[in-house]
N, C-alpha and C positions, 0 to 999 in steps of 0.2 A: 504494500500500500504506500502511496506517496504521502509524505509529510505535508502539513499545511504550508510550510515554507516552500517546498518543492512545487506544490500545486499553485501557490501564489506566483512563483517565478515563471511557471509555464504560462499562466494567464497574462503576466506582463509581457513575456516574450511574444505571445500570440498577438497581443494588442499592438506592440511595436512593429511586428511583421505586417499587421494590417495597415498601420500608418505608412510604412515603407512601400506597400503595394498600392494603397489607395491614393496616396499623394500624387504620384505621376499621372494617374488616371484623371483625378480632379483637375490638376494643373493643365493637362493636355486639353481637356474640355474647356477650361477657362481660356486657354490661349487661342482656341478656335472661335470663341464667342466674340460678339461685336466689341464689348468693353475690353476684352483681352487684346484684340487686334489694335484697338485705338491706343491703348497704353503702350504696346510694343512700338507702334509707329510714332507715337509722341516722343518716346525715348530715342528713336532713330532720328527724328527731327532735331532733338537736343544735341546729338553728335555734330550735326552741321553747325549749329550755333556755337558750340564749344570750339570746333575747329576754326571757325571764322571764314572770311571770304577768301577766294582765290584771286590770282592775278587777272587783270582785265584782258580778255582775249585780244590777240594781235591780228588775227585773220578774220574777225567777225565785227560787223558794225550794224547799227540799226538806223534806218531812216524812219523817224517817228512821225506818224500822223498825230500831232499834238495840238494843244490848245493854241499855241502861237500860230500854227499853220491855219487853224480854223479862223483865227482873227484876221489873217491876211487873205486867205483863199475862199472864205465862206465855210458854211457847215458841210461836213463830209456826209455823203459821198460826193466826189468831184467828177468832173468830166474826164473821160478816158484820154483826152488830149493832154492833160496834165501828167497822167501816167506815162504817156509816150515821151513827153519832154523829160520826165524823170529818168526813164531808161536811157535815153540818148545821152543825158549829162553824165550818168553813172558810167556808161560805156566810154565816154570821153575821158573820165577820171581813171580809167584802167581797172574798173571793178570786174572781177571774174564771174560772179553770179549775183543775180538780183532775184530774190524770192519774195513773193507777195503773200503775206498772211491775210489774205482777203479773197473772197470768192467773186466770180464774174459770171454768175448765172443770169443776171438781168440783161436786157437787150438795149444797146445804143448803136444802131447799125453804122452810122457814119463814123462815129468815134472808134468803134471796135475795129473797123477796117484799118484805120490809121495805126491803132495800137498793135494790131497783128503785123502790120508792115514793119514797124519798129522792132518788134520781137524777132521777126525773121531776119532783119538786117543785122541786128546786134548779136543774136544767138546766145544771150546770157540770162534769159528770163525764165523763171519758174512761176506759174500762176497757182492760185489756191483753189481747191475744190473741197467739197465736204460730203458727209454721209447723211442721208435722210432716213430716219428711223420711223417706221409706222407700226403701231400696235394692232395686230389682227388676232382673230380667234386662234389661229395656229401658232401664234407667237409674234415676236418682234421681227419685222421685215426690214432689212438694211438695203438701201438703194444708193448708188453713187450719183451725186449731183455734180455734173461736170461744168466747166465754163460754157458759156453760150456757144451756139453753132459757129459764130464768126471767129471765136477764139479757140475752138476745140483742137486745132492743130498744134497749139502751143503746148509745151510740156507742163505738167501740173502735178501737184502733190496734195495730200489730204491735210487740212489745217485743224481738224477736230482734236481737241485735247480734253480727255475725260478725267475728271477728278476721282479720287478714291471714294468708293461708296461709304466707307466707314466714317470719314470725317471731312470729305470734300477738299482734301489736299492733293495737289498734283505731285506725285512722286515718280511715276513711270511714264515713258514716252513710247507710243506705238512705232513700230518699224515699218510694217506693211499692213495693208487692208485687202480683203478679198470680197469680190462681188460676183454676181451671176453664178451662184452656187459654187463659189470658190475657184472659178476658172480664170478670173481676172485679178491680177495682182497690181495694186496701186500703192506706191511708197508714201510714207508720211512726207510732209513738205520739207522738213529738215533733211531727211534722208535723200530725197530727190535732189535737193540743192547740193548736198555733199557729193552725190554721184557726178554732177556736172563740175563741181569744184575740184574733184580728184581725177577728172578725166575718164571716168567710167562711163561707157555708153549707156544712155538713158534707157534703151530698149532691153538691156540685160536684166534678167530676173534676179532678184535677191535670193540667194540660197538660204534655205531654212536648215539649220543644223540641229543636232541633238540638244545642245545647250543654248541655242539662240539663233543667230543669223550670221551670214558672211557677206560683208560689203567690200568688194575688192580683196585686199589682203588683210582686212580688219575683221576679227571675230567679235561679234557683239553678244554679250551674255544676256540671258533671259532673267528677268526679275521674278519675285514670288507671285505676282499677279499676272504674269504672262507677257509683260512688255519690258523695255529697258529701264533700269533705274537711272534717273537723271542725277548726275553729280553737279549740283547747282553751284554756280560761280559765287553768288552772294545775294544781297538784297536787290530789290528793284532799282534800276539805274546803274548797275555795275558795268553793263555792256556800253561801249561808246555809242552815243546817240547824235544824230544830225537831224535837225528839223526838216520835215518834208519841204516846207516853203523855201528854206535856204538852198536846197538842192535844185529846185526848179527855177529859182530866181537867177537866171543867167542874163546875158546882154540882149538876147533875142526875145525874152519873155517879159511882158509887162504885167505886174501883179498889183498895180495901183499904188496906193500910198506906201506900201511896204516894199517897193521895188528898189533894192539896193545892190543888185547884181552880186549877191552874196556867194553864189556858186563859183564865180570867177576866182575868189580867194581860195576856196577849197581846191579848185583845180590847180592853182599855182602852188599850193602847199603840198599837194600829192598825198593827202591823208588817206584817200580811199583806194589807192592803187593796189591791185592784187587781192582785194578783200572779197569776202562773201557778205553781201548786204541783204538784210531782211527789212522788208517794208511792212509796217503794221501800226495799229493804233495804240497810243498810250493814254488816251482820254478815258477816264473811268466811266463816263456816261455812255460810252459805246459798249459797255458791259463785256469787254474782252479782257477781264482781269481775273486772276485766280489766286487762291491760297497756295503757297509753296512751303517748303521746309524752313525757309527764312521768313519769319513773320515778326514784326515789331509794331508796337503802338506808337503813334505820333500825335500826342496831344489829344484834342477832341475829335480828330478825324478818324479815330478808331484804328482798325488793323490796316497795315500797309500791304496791299496786294500787289501782285506782279502781273504786268501785261502779258498776254499770250505770246506776243512776238518775242519777248525776252525769254520765255520758257523754251521756245524753239531754239533760241540762241544758246542756252545752256545745254540743251540736248545735243546740238551740233558740236559744241566745244567738247562735250564728253566723248563723242565718237572720234572727233578729229585728233584729240590729244590721247585717245585710248585710255582715258582716266575713268575706267569703269568701276562701278560698285557691284560686287558680287554677293548674293545672299548665300550664307552658309547652308549646306545641305540640310534639309529638314530632319534627316535621320540623326545628324550630329546634335541638333537641338533637342531631339527626343532623348538621345543618350545622355546629354548634359542634365536634363530634367531628372532622369532616373538616377544618375550618379549623385546629384545633389540631394535628392530625396533620401536615398539609402545612406549616403555618407553622413548627412546631418543627423539622421535617426540613430546611427551607430555612435557618432560622437556624443550625442545628447545622453545616451545610456552610459557612456564611459566617463563623462566629466561631470563636475558639479554644475548646478544650474547656472550660477553666475558666470563661471568660466565658459560654459557652453553658450550662454547668451552673448558674451564678448566674441567668441569664435563665430557665432552665427552672424553677428553684425559685421565682423571682419570679412566673412564670406560674401555677404551682400555687397560690401564696398569693393571687394575683389572682382566680383562678377560685373559690377558697374564699370570699373576701370578697365577690365578686360574687354568689355563690349566697345568702350570708347577707343582703346588702343588698337583693337582689330580694325575699327573703322578708320582711325587716323593714319595708321602706318601701313595697313595692308588692304585698305578699301574693301573690307569685308563687313557685311551686316550680320553680326552674331546676335540672335535674339536672346536677350538676357532677362527680360521681364518675367518670362515663364520660369527659368531657373531661380530667380530671386523669389518669386511666389512659392516655388517648391521649397526653397530654404526656409522661408517664414512658416509655411504650413507644416513642414516636417518638424521643425523645431517646436512649434506651438503644439502640434499633435503629440509629439513624443514627451514634451514637458508636462502636458495635461495628463497623459497616460501614466507617466512616472509619478506625478504628484498624487493622482488618485490611488496608485498602487502603494505609494509611501504612506498615505493616510490610512489605507486599509492595513498596511503592515504595522503602523503605529497603534491602531485600534487593536490589532491582534496581540501585539506585545503588551499593551496596557491591560487588556483582558487577561493575558496569561500571567502577569506578574503583580498586578495591583493588589492582589489578595495577600501576597506574602513578601513584598518588598516595599520600602519607603517610596513616597511619591517622587522624591528627588532621584532615586535610583531608576524609577520607571522613565523619568524624563531623560536621564542620561542614556538609557538603553534606546529610547526613541531617537535621540540625536545620533547615537552610534550603534545601530543594529548589528554591525559586524562583530560586536563583542559577544553576541550569542552564537554558540555553535549548536544549533538545534539538532538533536539526534545523538549527541554524546561526544565528549572529548575528555582527554585526560589533562588534569590541571592540578597544581599544588594549591590546596585550600586548608582552611582551619574549620573544623566542624565542632559544634557545641551541642551537648545533650543536657537537658535540665529536667529534673523530676522532683516532685514534692515528697518529702519524707513522711512516712506514715499516712499516706493519702487514704488507704483503705479504711483505717480507723476513723479518719476525719469524715469521710463520706457516709459512714454508717450513722453518724450523729446528726446528719442534716437531711432536710427534705430535698427532693430533686430540685425544686425551685431555688432553695437556699444554696444548694451546691453549685448550680449553674451560675447564680449571681456571683458567688465567691470566686469561682474559676474565671469567669469573664473579667472580673475586676483585676485578678492576679495576672492573667495572660495579657490583658491590655497593657499593663504597665511593663511587663517583661518584653512584649513585642516592641513597644515604643523604644526601649533601650537598645534592642538589637538593631532597629532601623536607624537610630541615631549614630550608631557605630558603623553603619554601612553594610550591615549584614542582611540576610534574607531569611524568612521563615520557610523552612522546608515542609514541616507538617506539625500538626497538633495531634496527640493521642491521649485523650483524657486530660490528665494533669501534666503530662509530659510534653516537652517542646524540643524540636530539633531545628538548628539554624546553621547556616554556612556563612563564612566570611571569605571574600576574594572571588565571588561569583554572583551574578554573571559579570559584574564589573571587576576586573582584576585590581587588587591592591598589594603592594609590596609588603605592607605591614599588617597583613590579615591576621597573623598570630597575636600581635599586640591588640588589635581591635577586638578579637574574640575574648581575650583575657580581660580587657577593659570592660566589655559588656558584662562578663561574669561578675566582676567586682561591683559594677553599677547595680546589677540585679540584687546582689546581696545587700548593698546599701539601701536600695529602695524598699526591700522587704523589712529591713530593720526599722524603717520609718513607718511602714504600714502596720506592723504587728501591734503597736500600742493602740492604734485606732481600732483594729479588729477586736482587741481585748476589751476595749471600752464598750464596744457594741455587742459584746457577748458572743462573738464569732471566733472560730478556731484561728490560731496563729499558724501561719504557714512557714515552714523551713524547707529550703530546696538544696539539692545536691547537684553540682554542675561538673561535667567532664568535658575536656577539650583535647583534640589531637590535631596535628598538622602533618600533611603528607600528600602524595599523589592519589587522586581519587577520580573516578569516572563521574562526570556531571553532564546533565543534558535533559532533554524532554524524553521521558520514557513512558510508554503506555500504548494505547490503541490510537487509531487514526482520529477518533472523535474525543477521547478522554485522555489527557496527558498530565503528567506530573513532573515538574522540574525538580530533580532530586539528585542525590549523590549515592554512589555505591562503592564498595571495596573494603579491604581489610582495615584500612586506616579509619573508615567510618565505624566499623565494629569496635575498634580499640577505644574510640571516644565514648561509645556506649558503655563499654566495660569500665572505663575510668569513672564515669558518672556513678555506676553501682559501687565502685571501690571506695567511694567516700564513706559509705556506711561502715566498712570494716576499719578504716583508718580514723574515723571520727572527724573528718574534714568536710569543708564546704565546696572547695574548688580544687579539682585534681587535673593536672595536665601531664602530657607525655614529655619525654626529653626532646622530641622533635619540635614541639611547641616552645619548650624552654630555650632551646638553642637559638630561636629566632627573636627572642625578647631582648637580646643584647644588653642585659643588665638593667632594663627599664622597669622591671617588676621585681619586687622582693619575694623570693620563693624559698622554700626549703625542700630538700629531697626527702621523699617518703620511703621509697623502697625500690627494688628491682623485681619486675614481674615477668613471667613467661607468657609470651604471646603466640597464639596459634599461627603457624606459617613462618615464624622467625626463629633462627637458631640461637641468637643471642638474646638475653633478657633485656627488657626495656626499663629504663629508669623513669620513675614518676615523681612529680613534684606537687606541692601545695602552693597555690598563689595566695599571698597574704595582703600585699598592697603595692601601689606604684612607688617608685623610688622618690618621686618629687613630693609625695605625701609623707613618706618615712615609715619606719617600723611601727606596727600597730601597738597600741597601749596593751601592756601585759606581756609583750614579747621582748621588751628591752632586756638585754643581757641573756636571754634564753637561747637565741639562735646559735651563737657561737658554742655554747655548751651542748646544744642539740647536735650540731655537726661533729663535735668532738666525740660524743657518745656513739653516733652512727659510725664514725670511722673505726673506733675500738670494737664495736660490734662486728664489723666486717673483717676485722683482723683477728677475730675469735678471742678477743680479750673480754670475755663476757662479764667477768666480775667487775672490772673497772667501768665497763659500759653500764652495768646494772646500777652502780653507785650514781652515775651521772643521770640516768633516766629516773631513778628514784628521787633524786634531788629535783628534777624538773616536774615530776608529778606532785611533789610536795608544794612546789611553787604554783602550779595550776592543775588541779585535779581533773579539769575538763579537757586537757590537752590530749586528744586521742592518739596522735603519733607517738608521743612519749610513753603513754600508758601501754600501747601495743608493743613497743620495743622493750619495755620493762618486763612484760610477760614472757616475751621470747627469750630474753636473757636468763630469766629464771628457769625456763624449760631446758635451755641448752646447757646450763650449769649442772642440772641434774642428769641430763641425757645429752652429751655432746653430739653434734652432727657429724656425718661422715666426712672423709677427706675431700670428697667431690662437692661439698656444700658451697 
């Protein structure tokens, strides 16, 4: 049968195993939930803000349809004639690619012809197109909305930028789109512009690979949501901008009051030569602004959003510089969740709660820093919110399980010991349960037996109620003394009491504590006897025996009923010494093993040498008289030296001289039992000497 301690340990182990198994499952479910995804992505955004902005792109510029341009050219949209002038001027400035973050599905026949003519003449323009989505019974239907018929011969790319469904932040950039049941591949605007910028034929299909896409010699990795993760350059405005109006404001174009021929200065300075230029709106009212990983508040204006044209620019720079962010394999994230769950659970069981808490906090900080360092130095997105959640959950679950188990163990220990040990001892055992070796262990202890002299006669003169009342009063005082000296009550048997010192809490001075308890018990009884006499109740006298040695101690019994007790020959010797008091006329009798550990702190006198079952050599026994700091008891002054002299002569077979000394001592104190016993022995041996083997 398993002991309660073993069963408790098994329950704790099963509970902790449950924590280690359930934590990864719960955390994985959490990581896939909307709130889990938002937290993970919010931390991903934090990595960008901690890293800071990157250098301004050298090969990319933006021609902004901005507020200043609307003030000079009128409200957008403008005539395609202006777009044609813009393309001509950019071509004159040496621009390699002009990509419009705008769609051209509306019809302006006259202007479209001119625009198409300029596009064909310059050969540097990419127009914008978009996807029309229609919700039907069979699902969402996606249709390509190309530039109008007059411009359809021009190269184009898709301008749509879809934010994350979880929090409306744009983190990924589409590479290609498919239409007509997947047979038509149309690149995203930035990808189409890059093909032209890198000299890749526009008609070439972008290869789809296992991990993403291939654009010329560049492998583009796929992000967790199926598109490319954008390595953002910085906050809105980081990419070099030129106002649309300043680029079309050349010597041949009259734009009214704002006509300063500004483009001629740009052309002279050569700022645009060799660049990839994106044309798009930066006016918030045009509603082409999005939330990105770089978001900051600016006074009362609220969140600072990023124009779509600048998102295209960041995506292009990511590919152009091959500064890709790769998401760590989901299997590694799952493995990290499992390792943190199991590891924290094991650590929590091995360490103290406070130390485990510090390590748990350290692990959370380590995971946080690891996620950031992976991002900063290796451009890897390691999801750490889930492992952090696993750390917190595993620590909390393990701590709660251990706390409940500890409370259960404390209740078990309190229930086990509160009946026979002092409250302070119970508290010490609860604080240090390792002191208990439930099931039995060998340990050096001091055991005390106490019995009332003549109890049978006393009990015959009392009613059961009176007897119980007297015994309870007596045992209460004796028990309190044992508790005060750090002992435990092993058992009561009628008027008899058995106690141990040095268990379950070990004390180096257990022998002294036991003898001190015996002296205190005798002193207390001396105080109580006059009260009992005055009340007409019997006066109790007790005999006490103590022995020190190796004993077997532990919880012994059945699975449901146990007794914390001691066993062994040394226990039996203590019981015999308690009974020996009757023969020697003493009150407290101890063995030489107990005497040797008192180190002169008790005043004792040797009584005899007795034969003990199982031992070849006889055991010396002593009477405890008083502590050395109190001094020799009244009536014993001058007697002890004479007693020791008489005992020495007795053992040297000088019985006549010994007889004289013991006779002298009996004359001094007729009630001194040891002197009287040795007197009788000397008389017997004078008449009948013992053998030589005596």
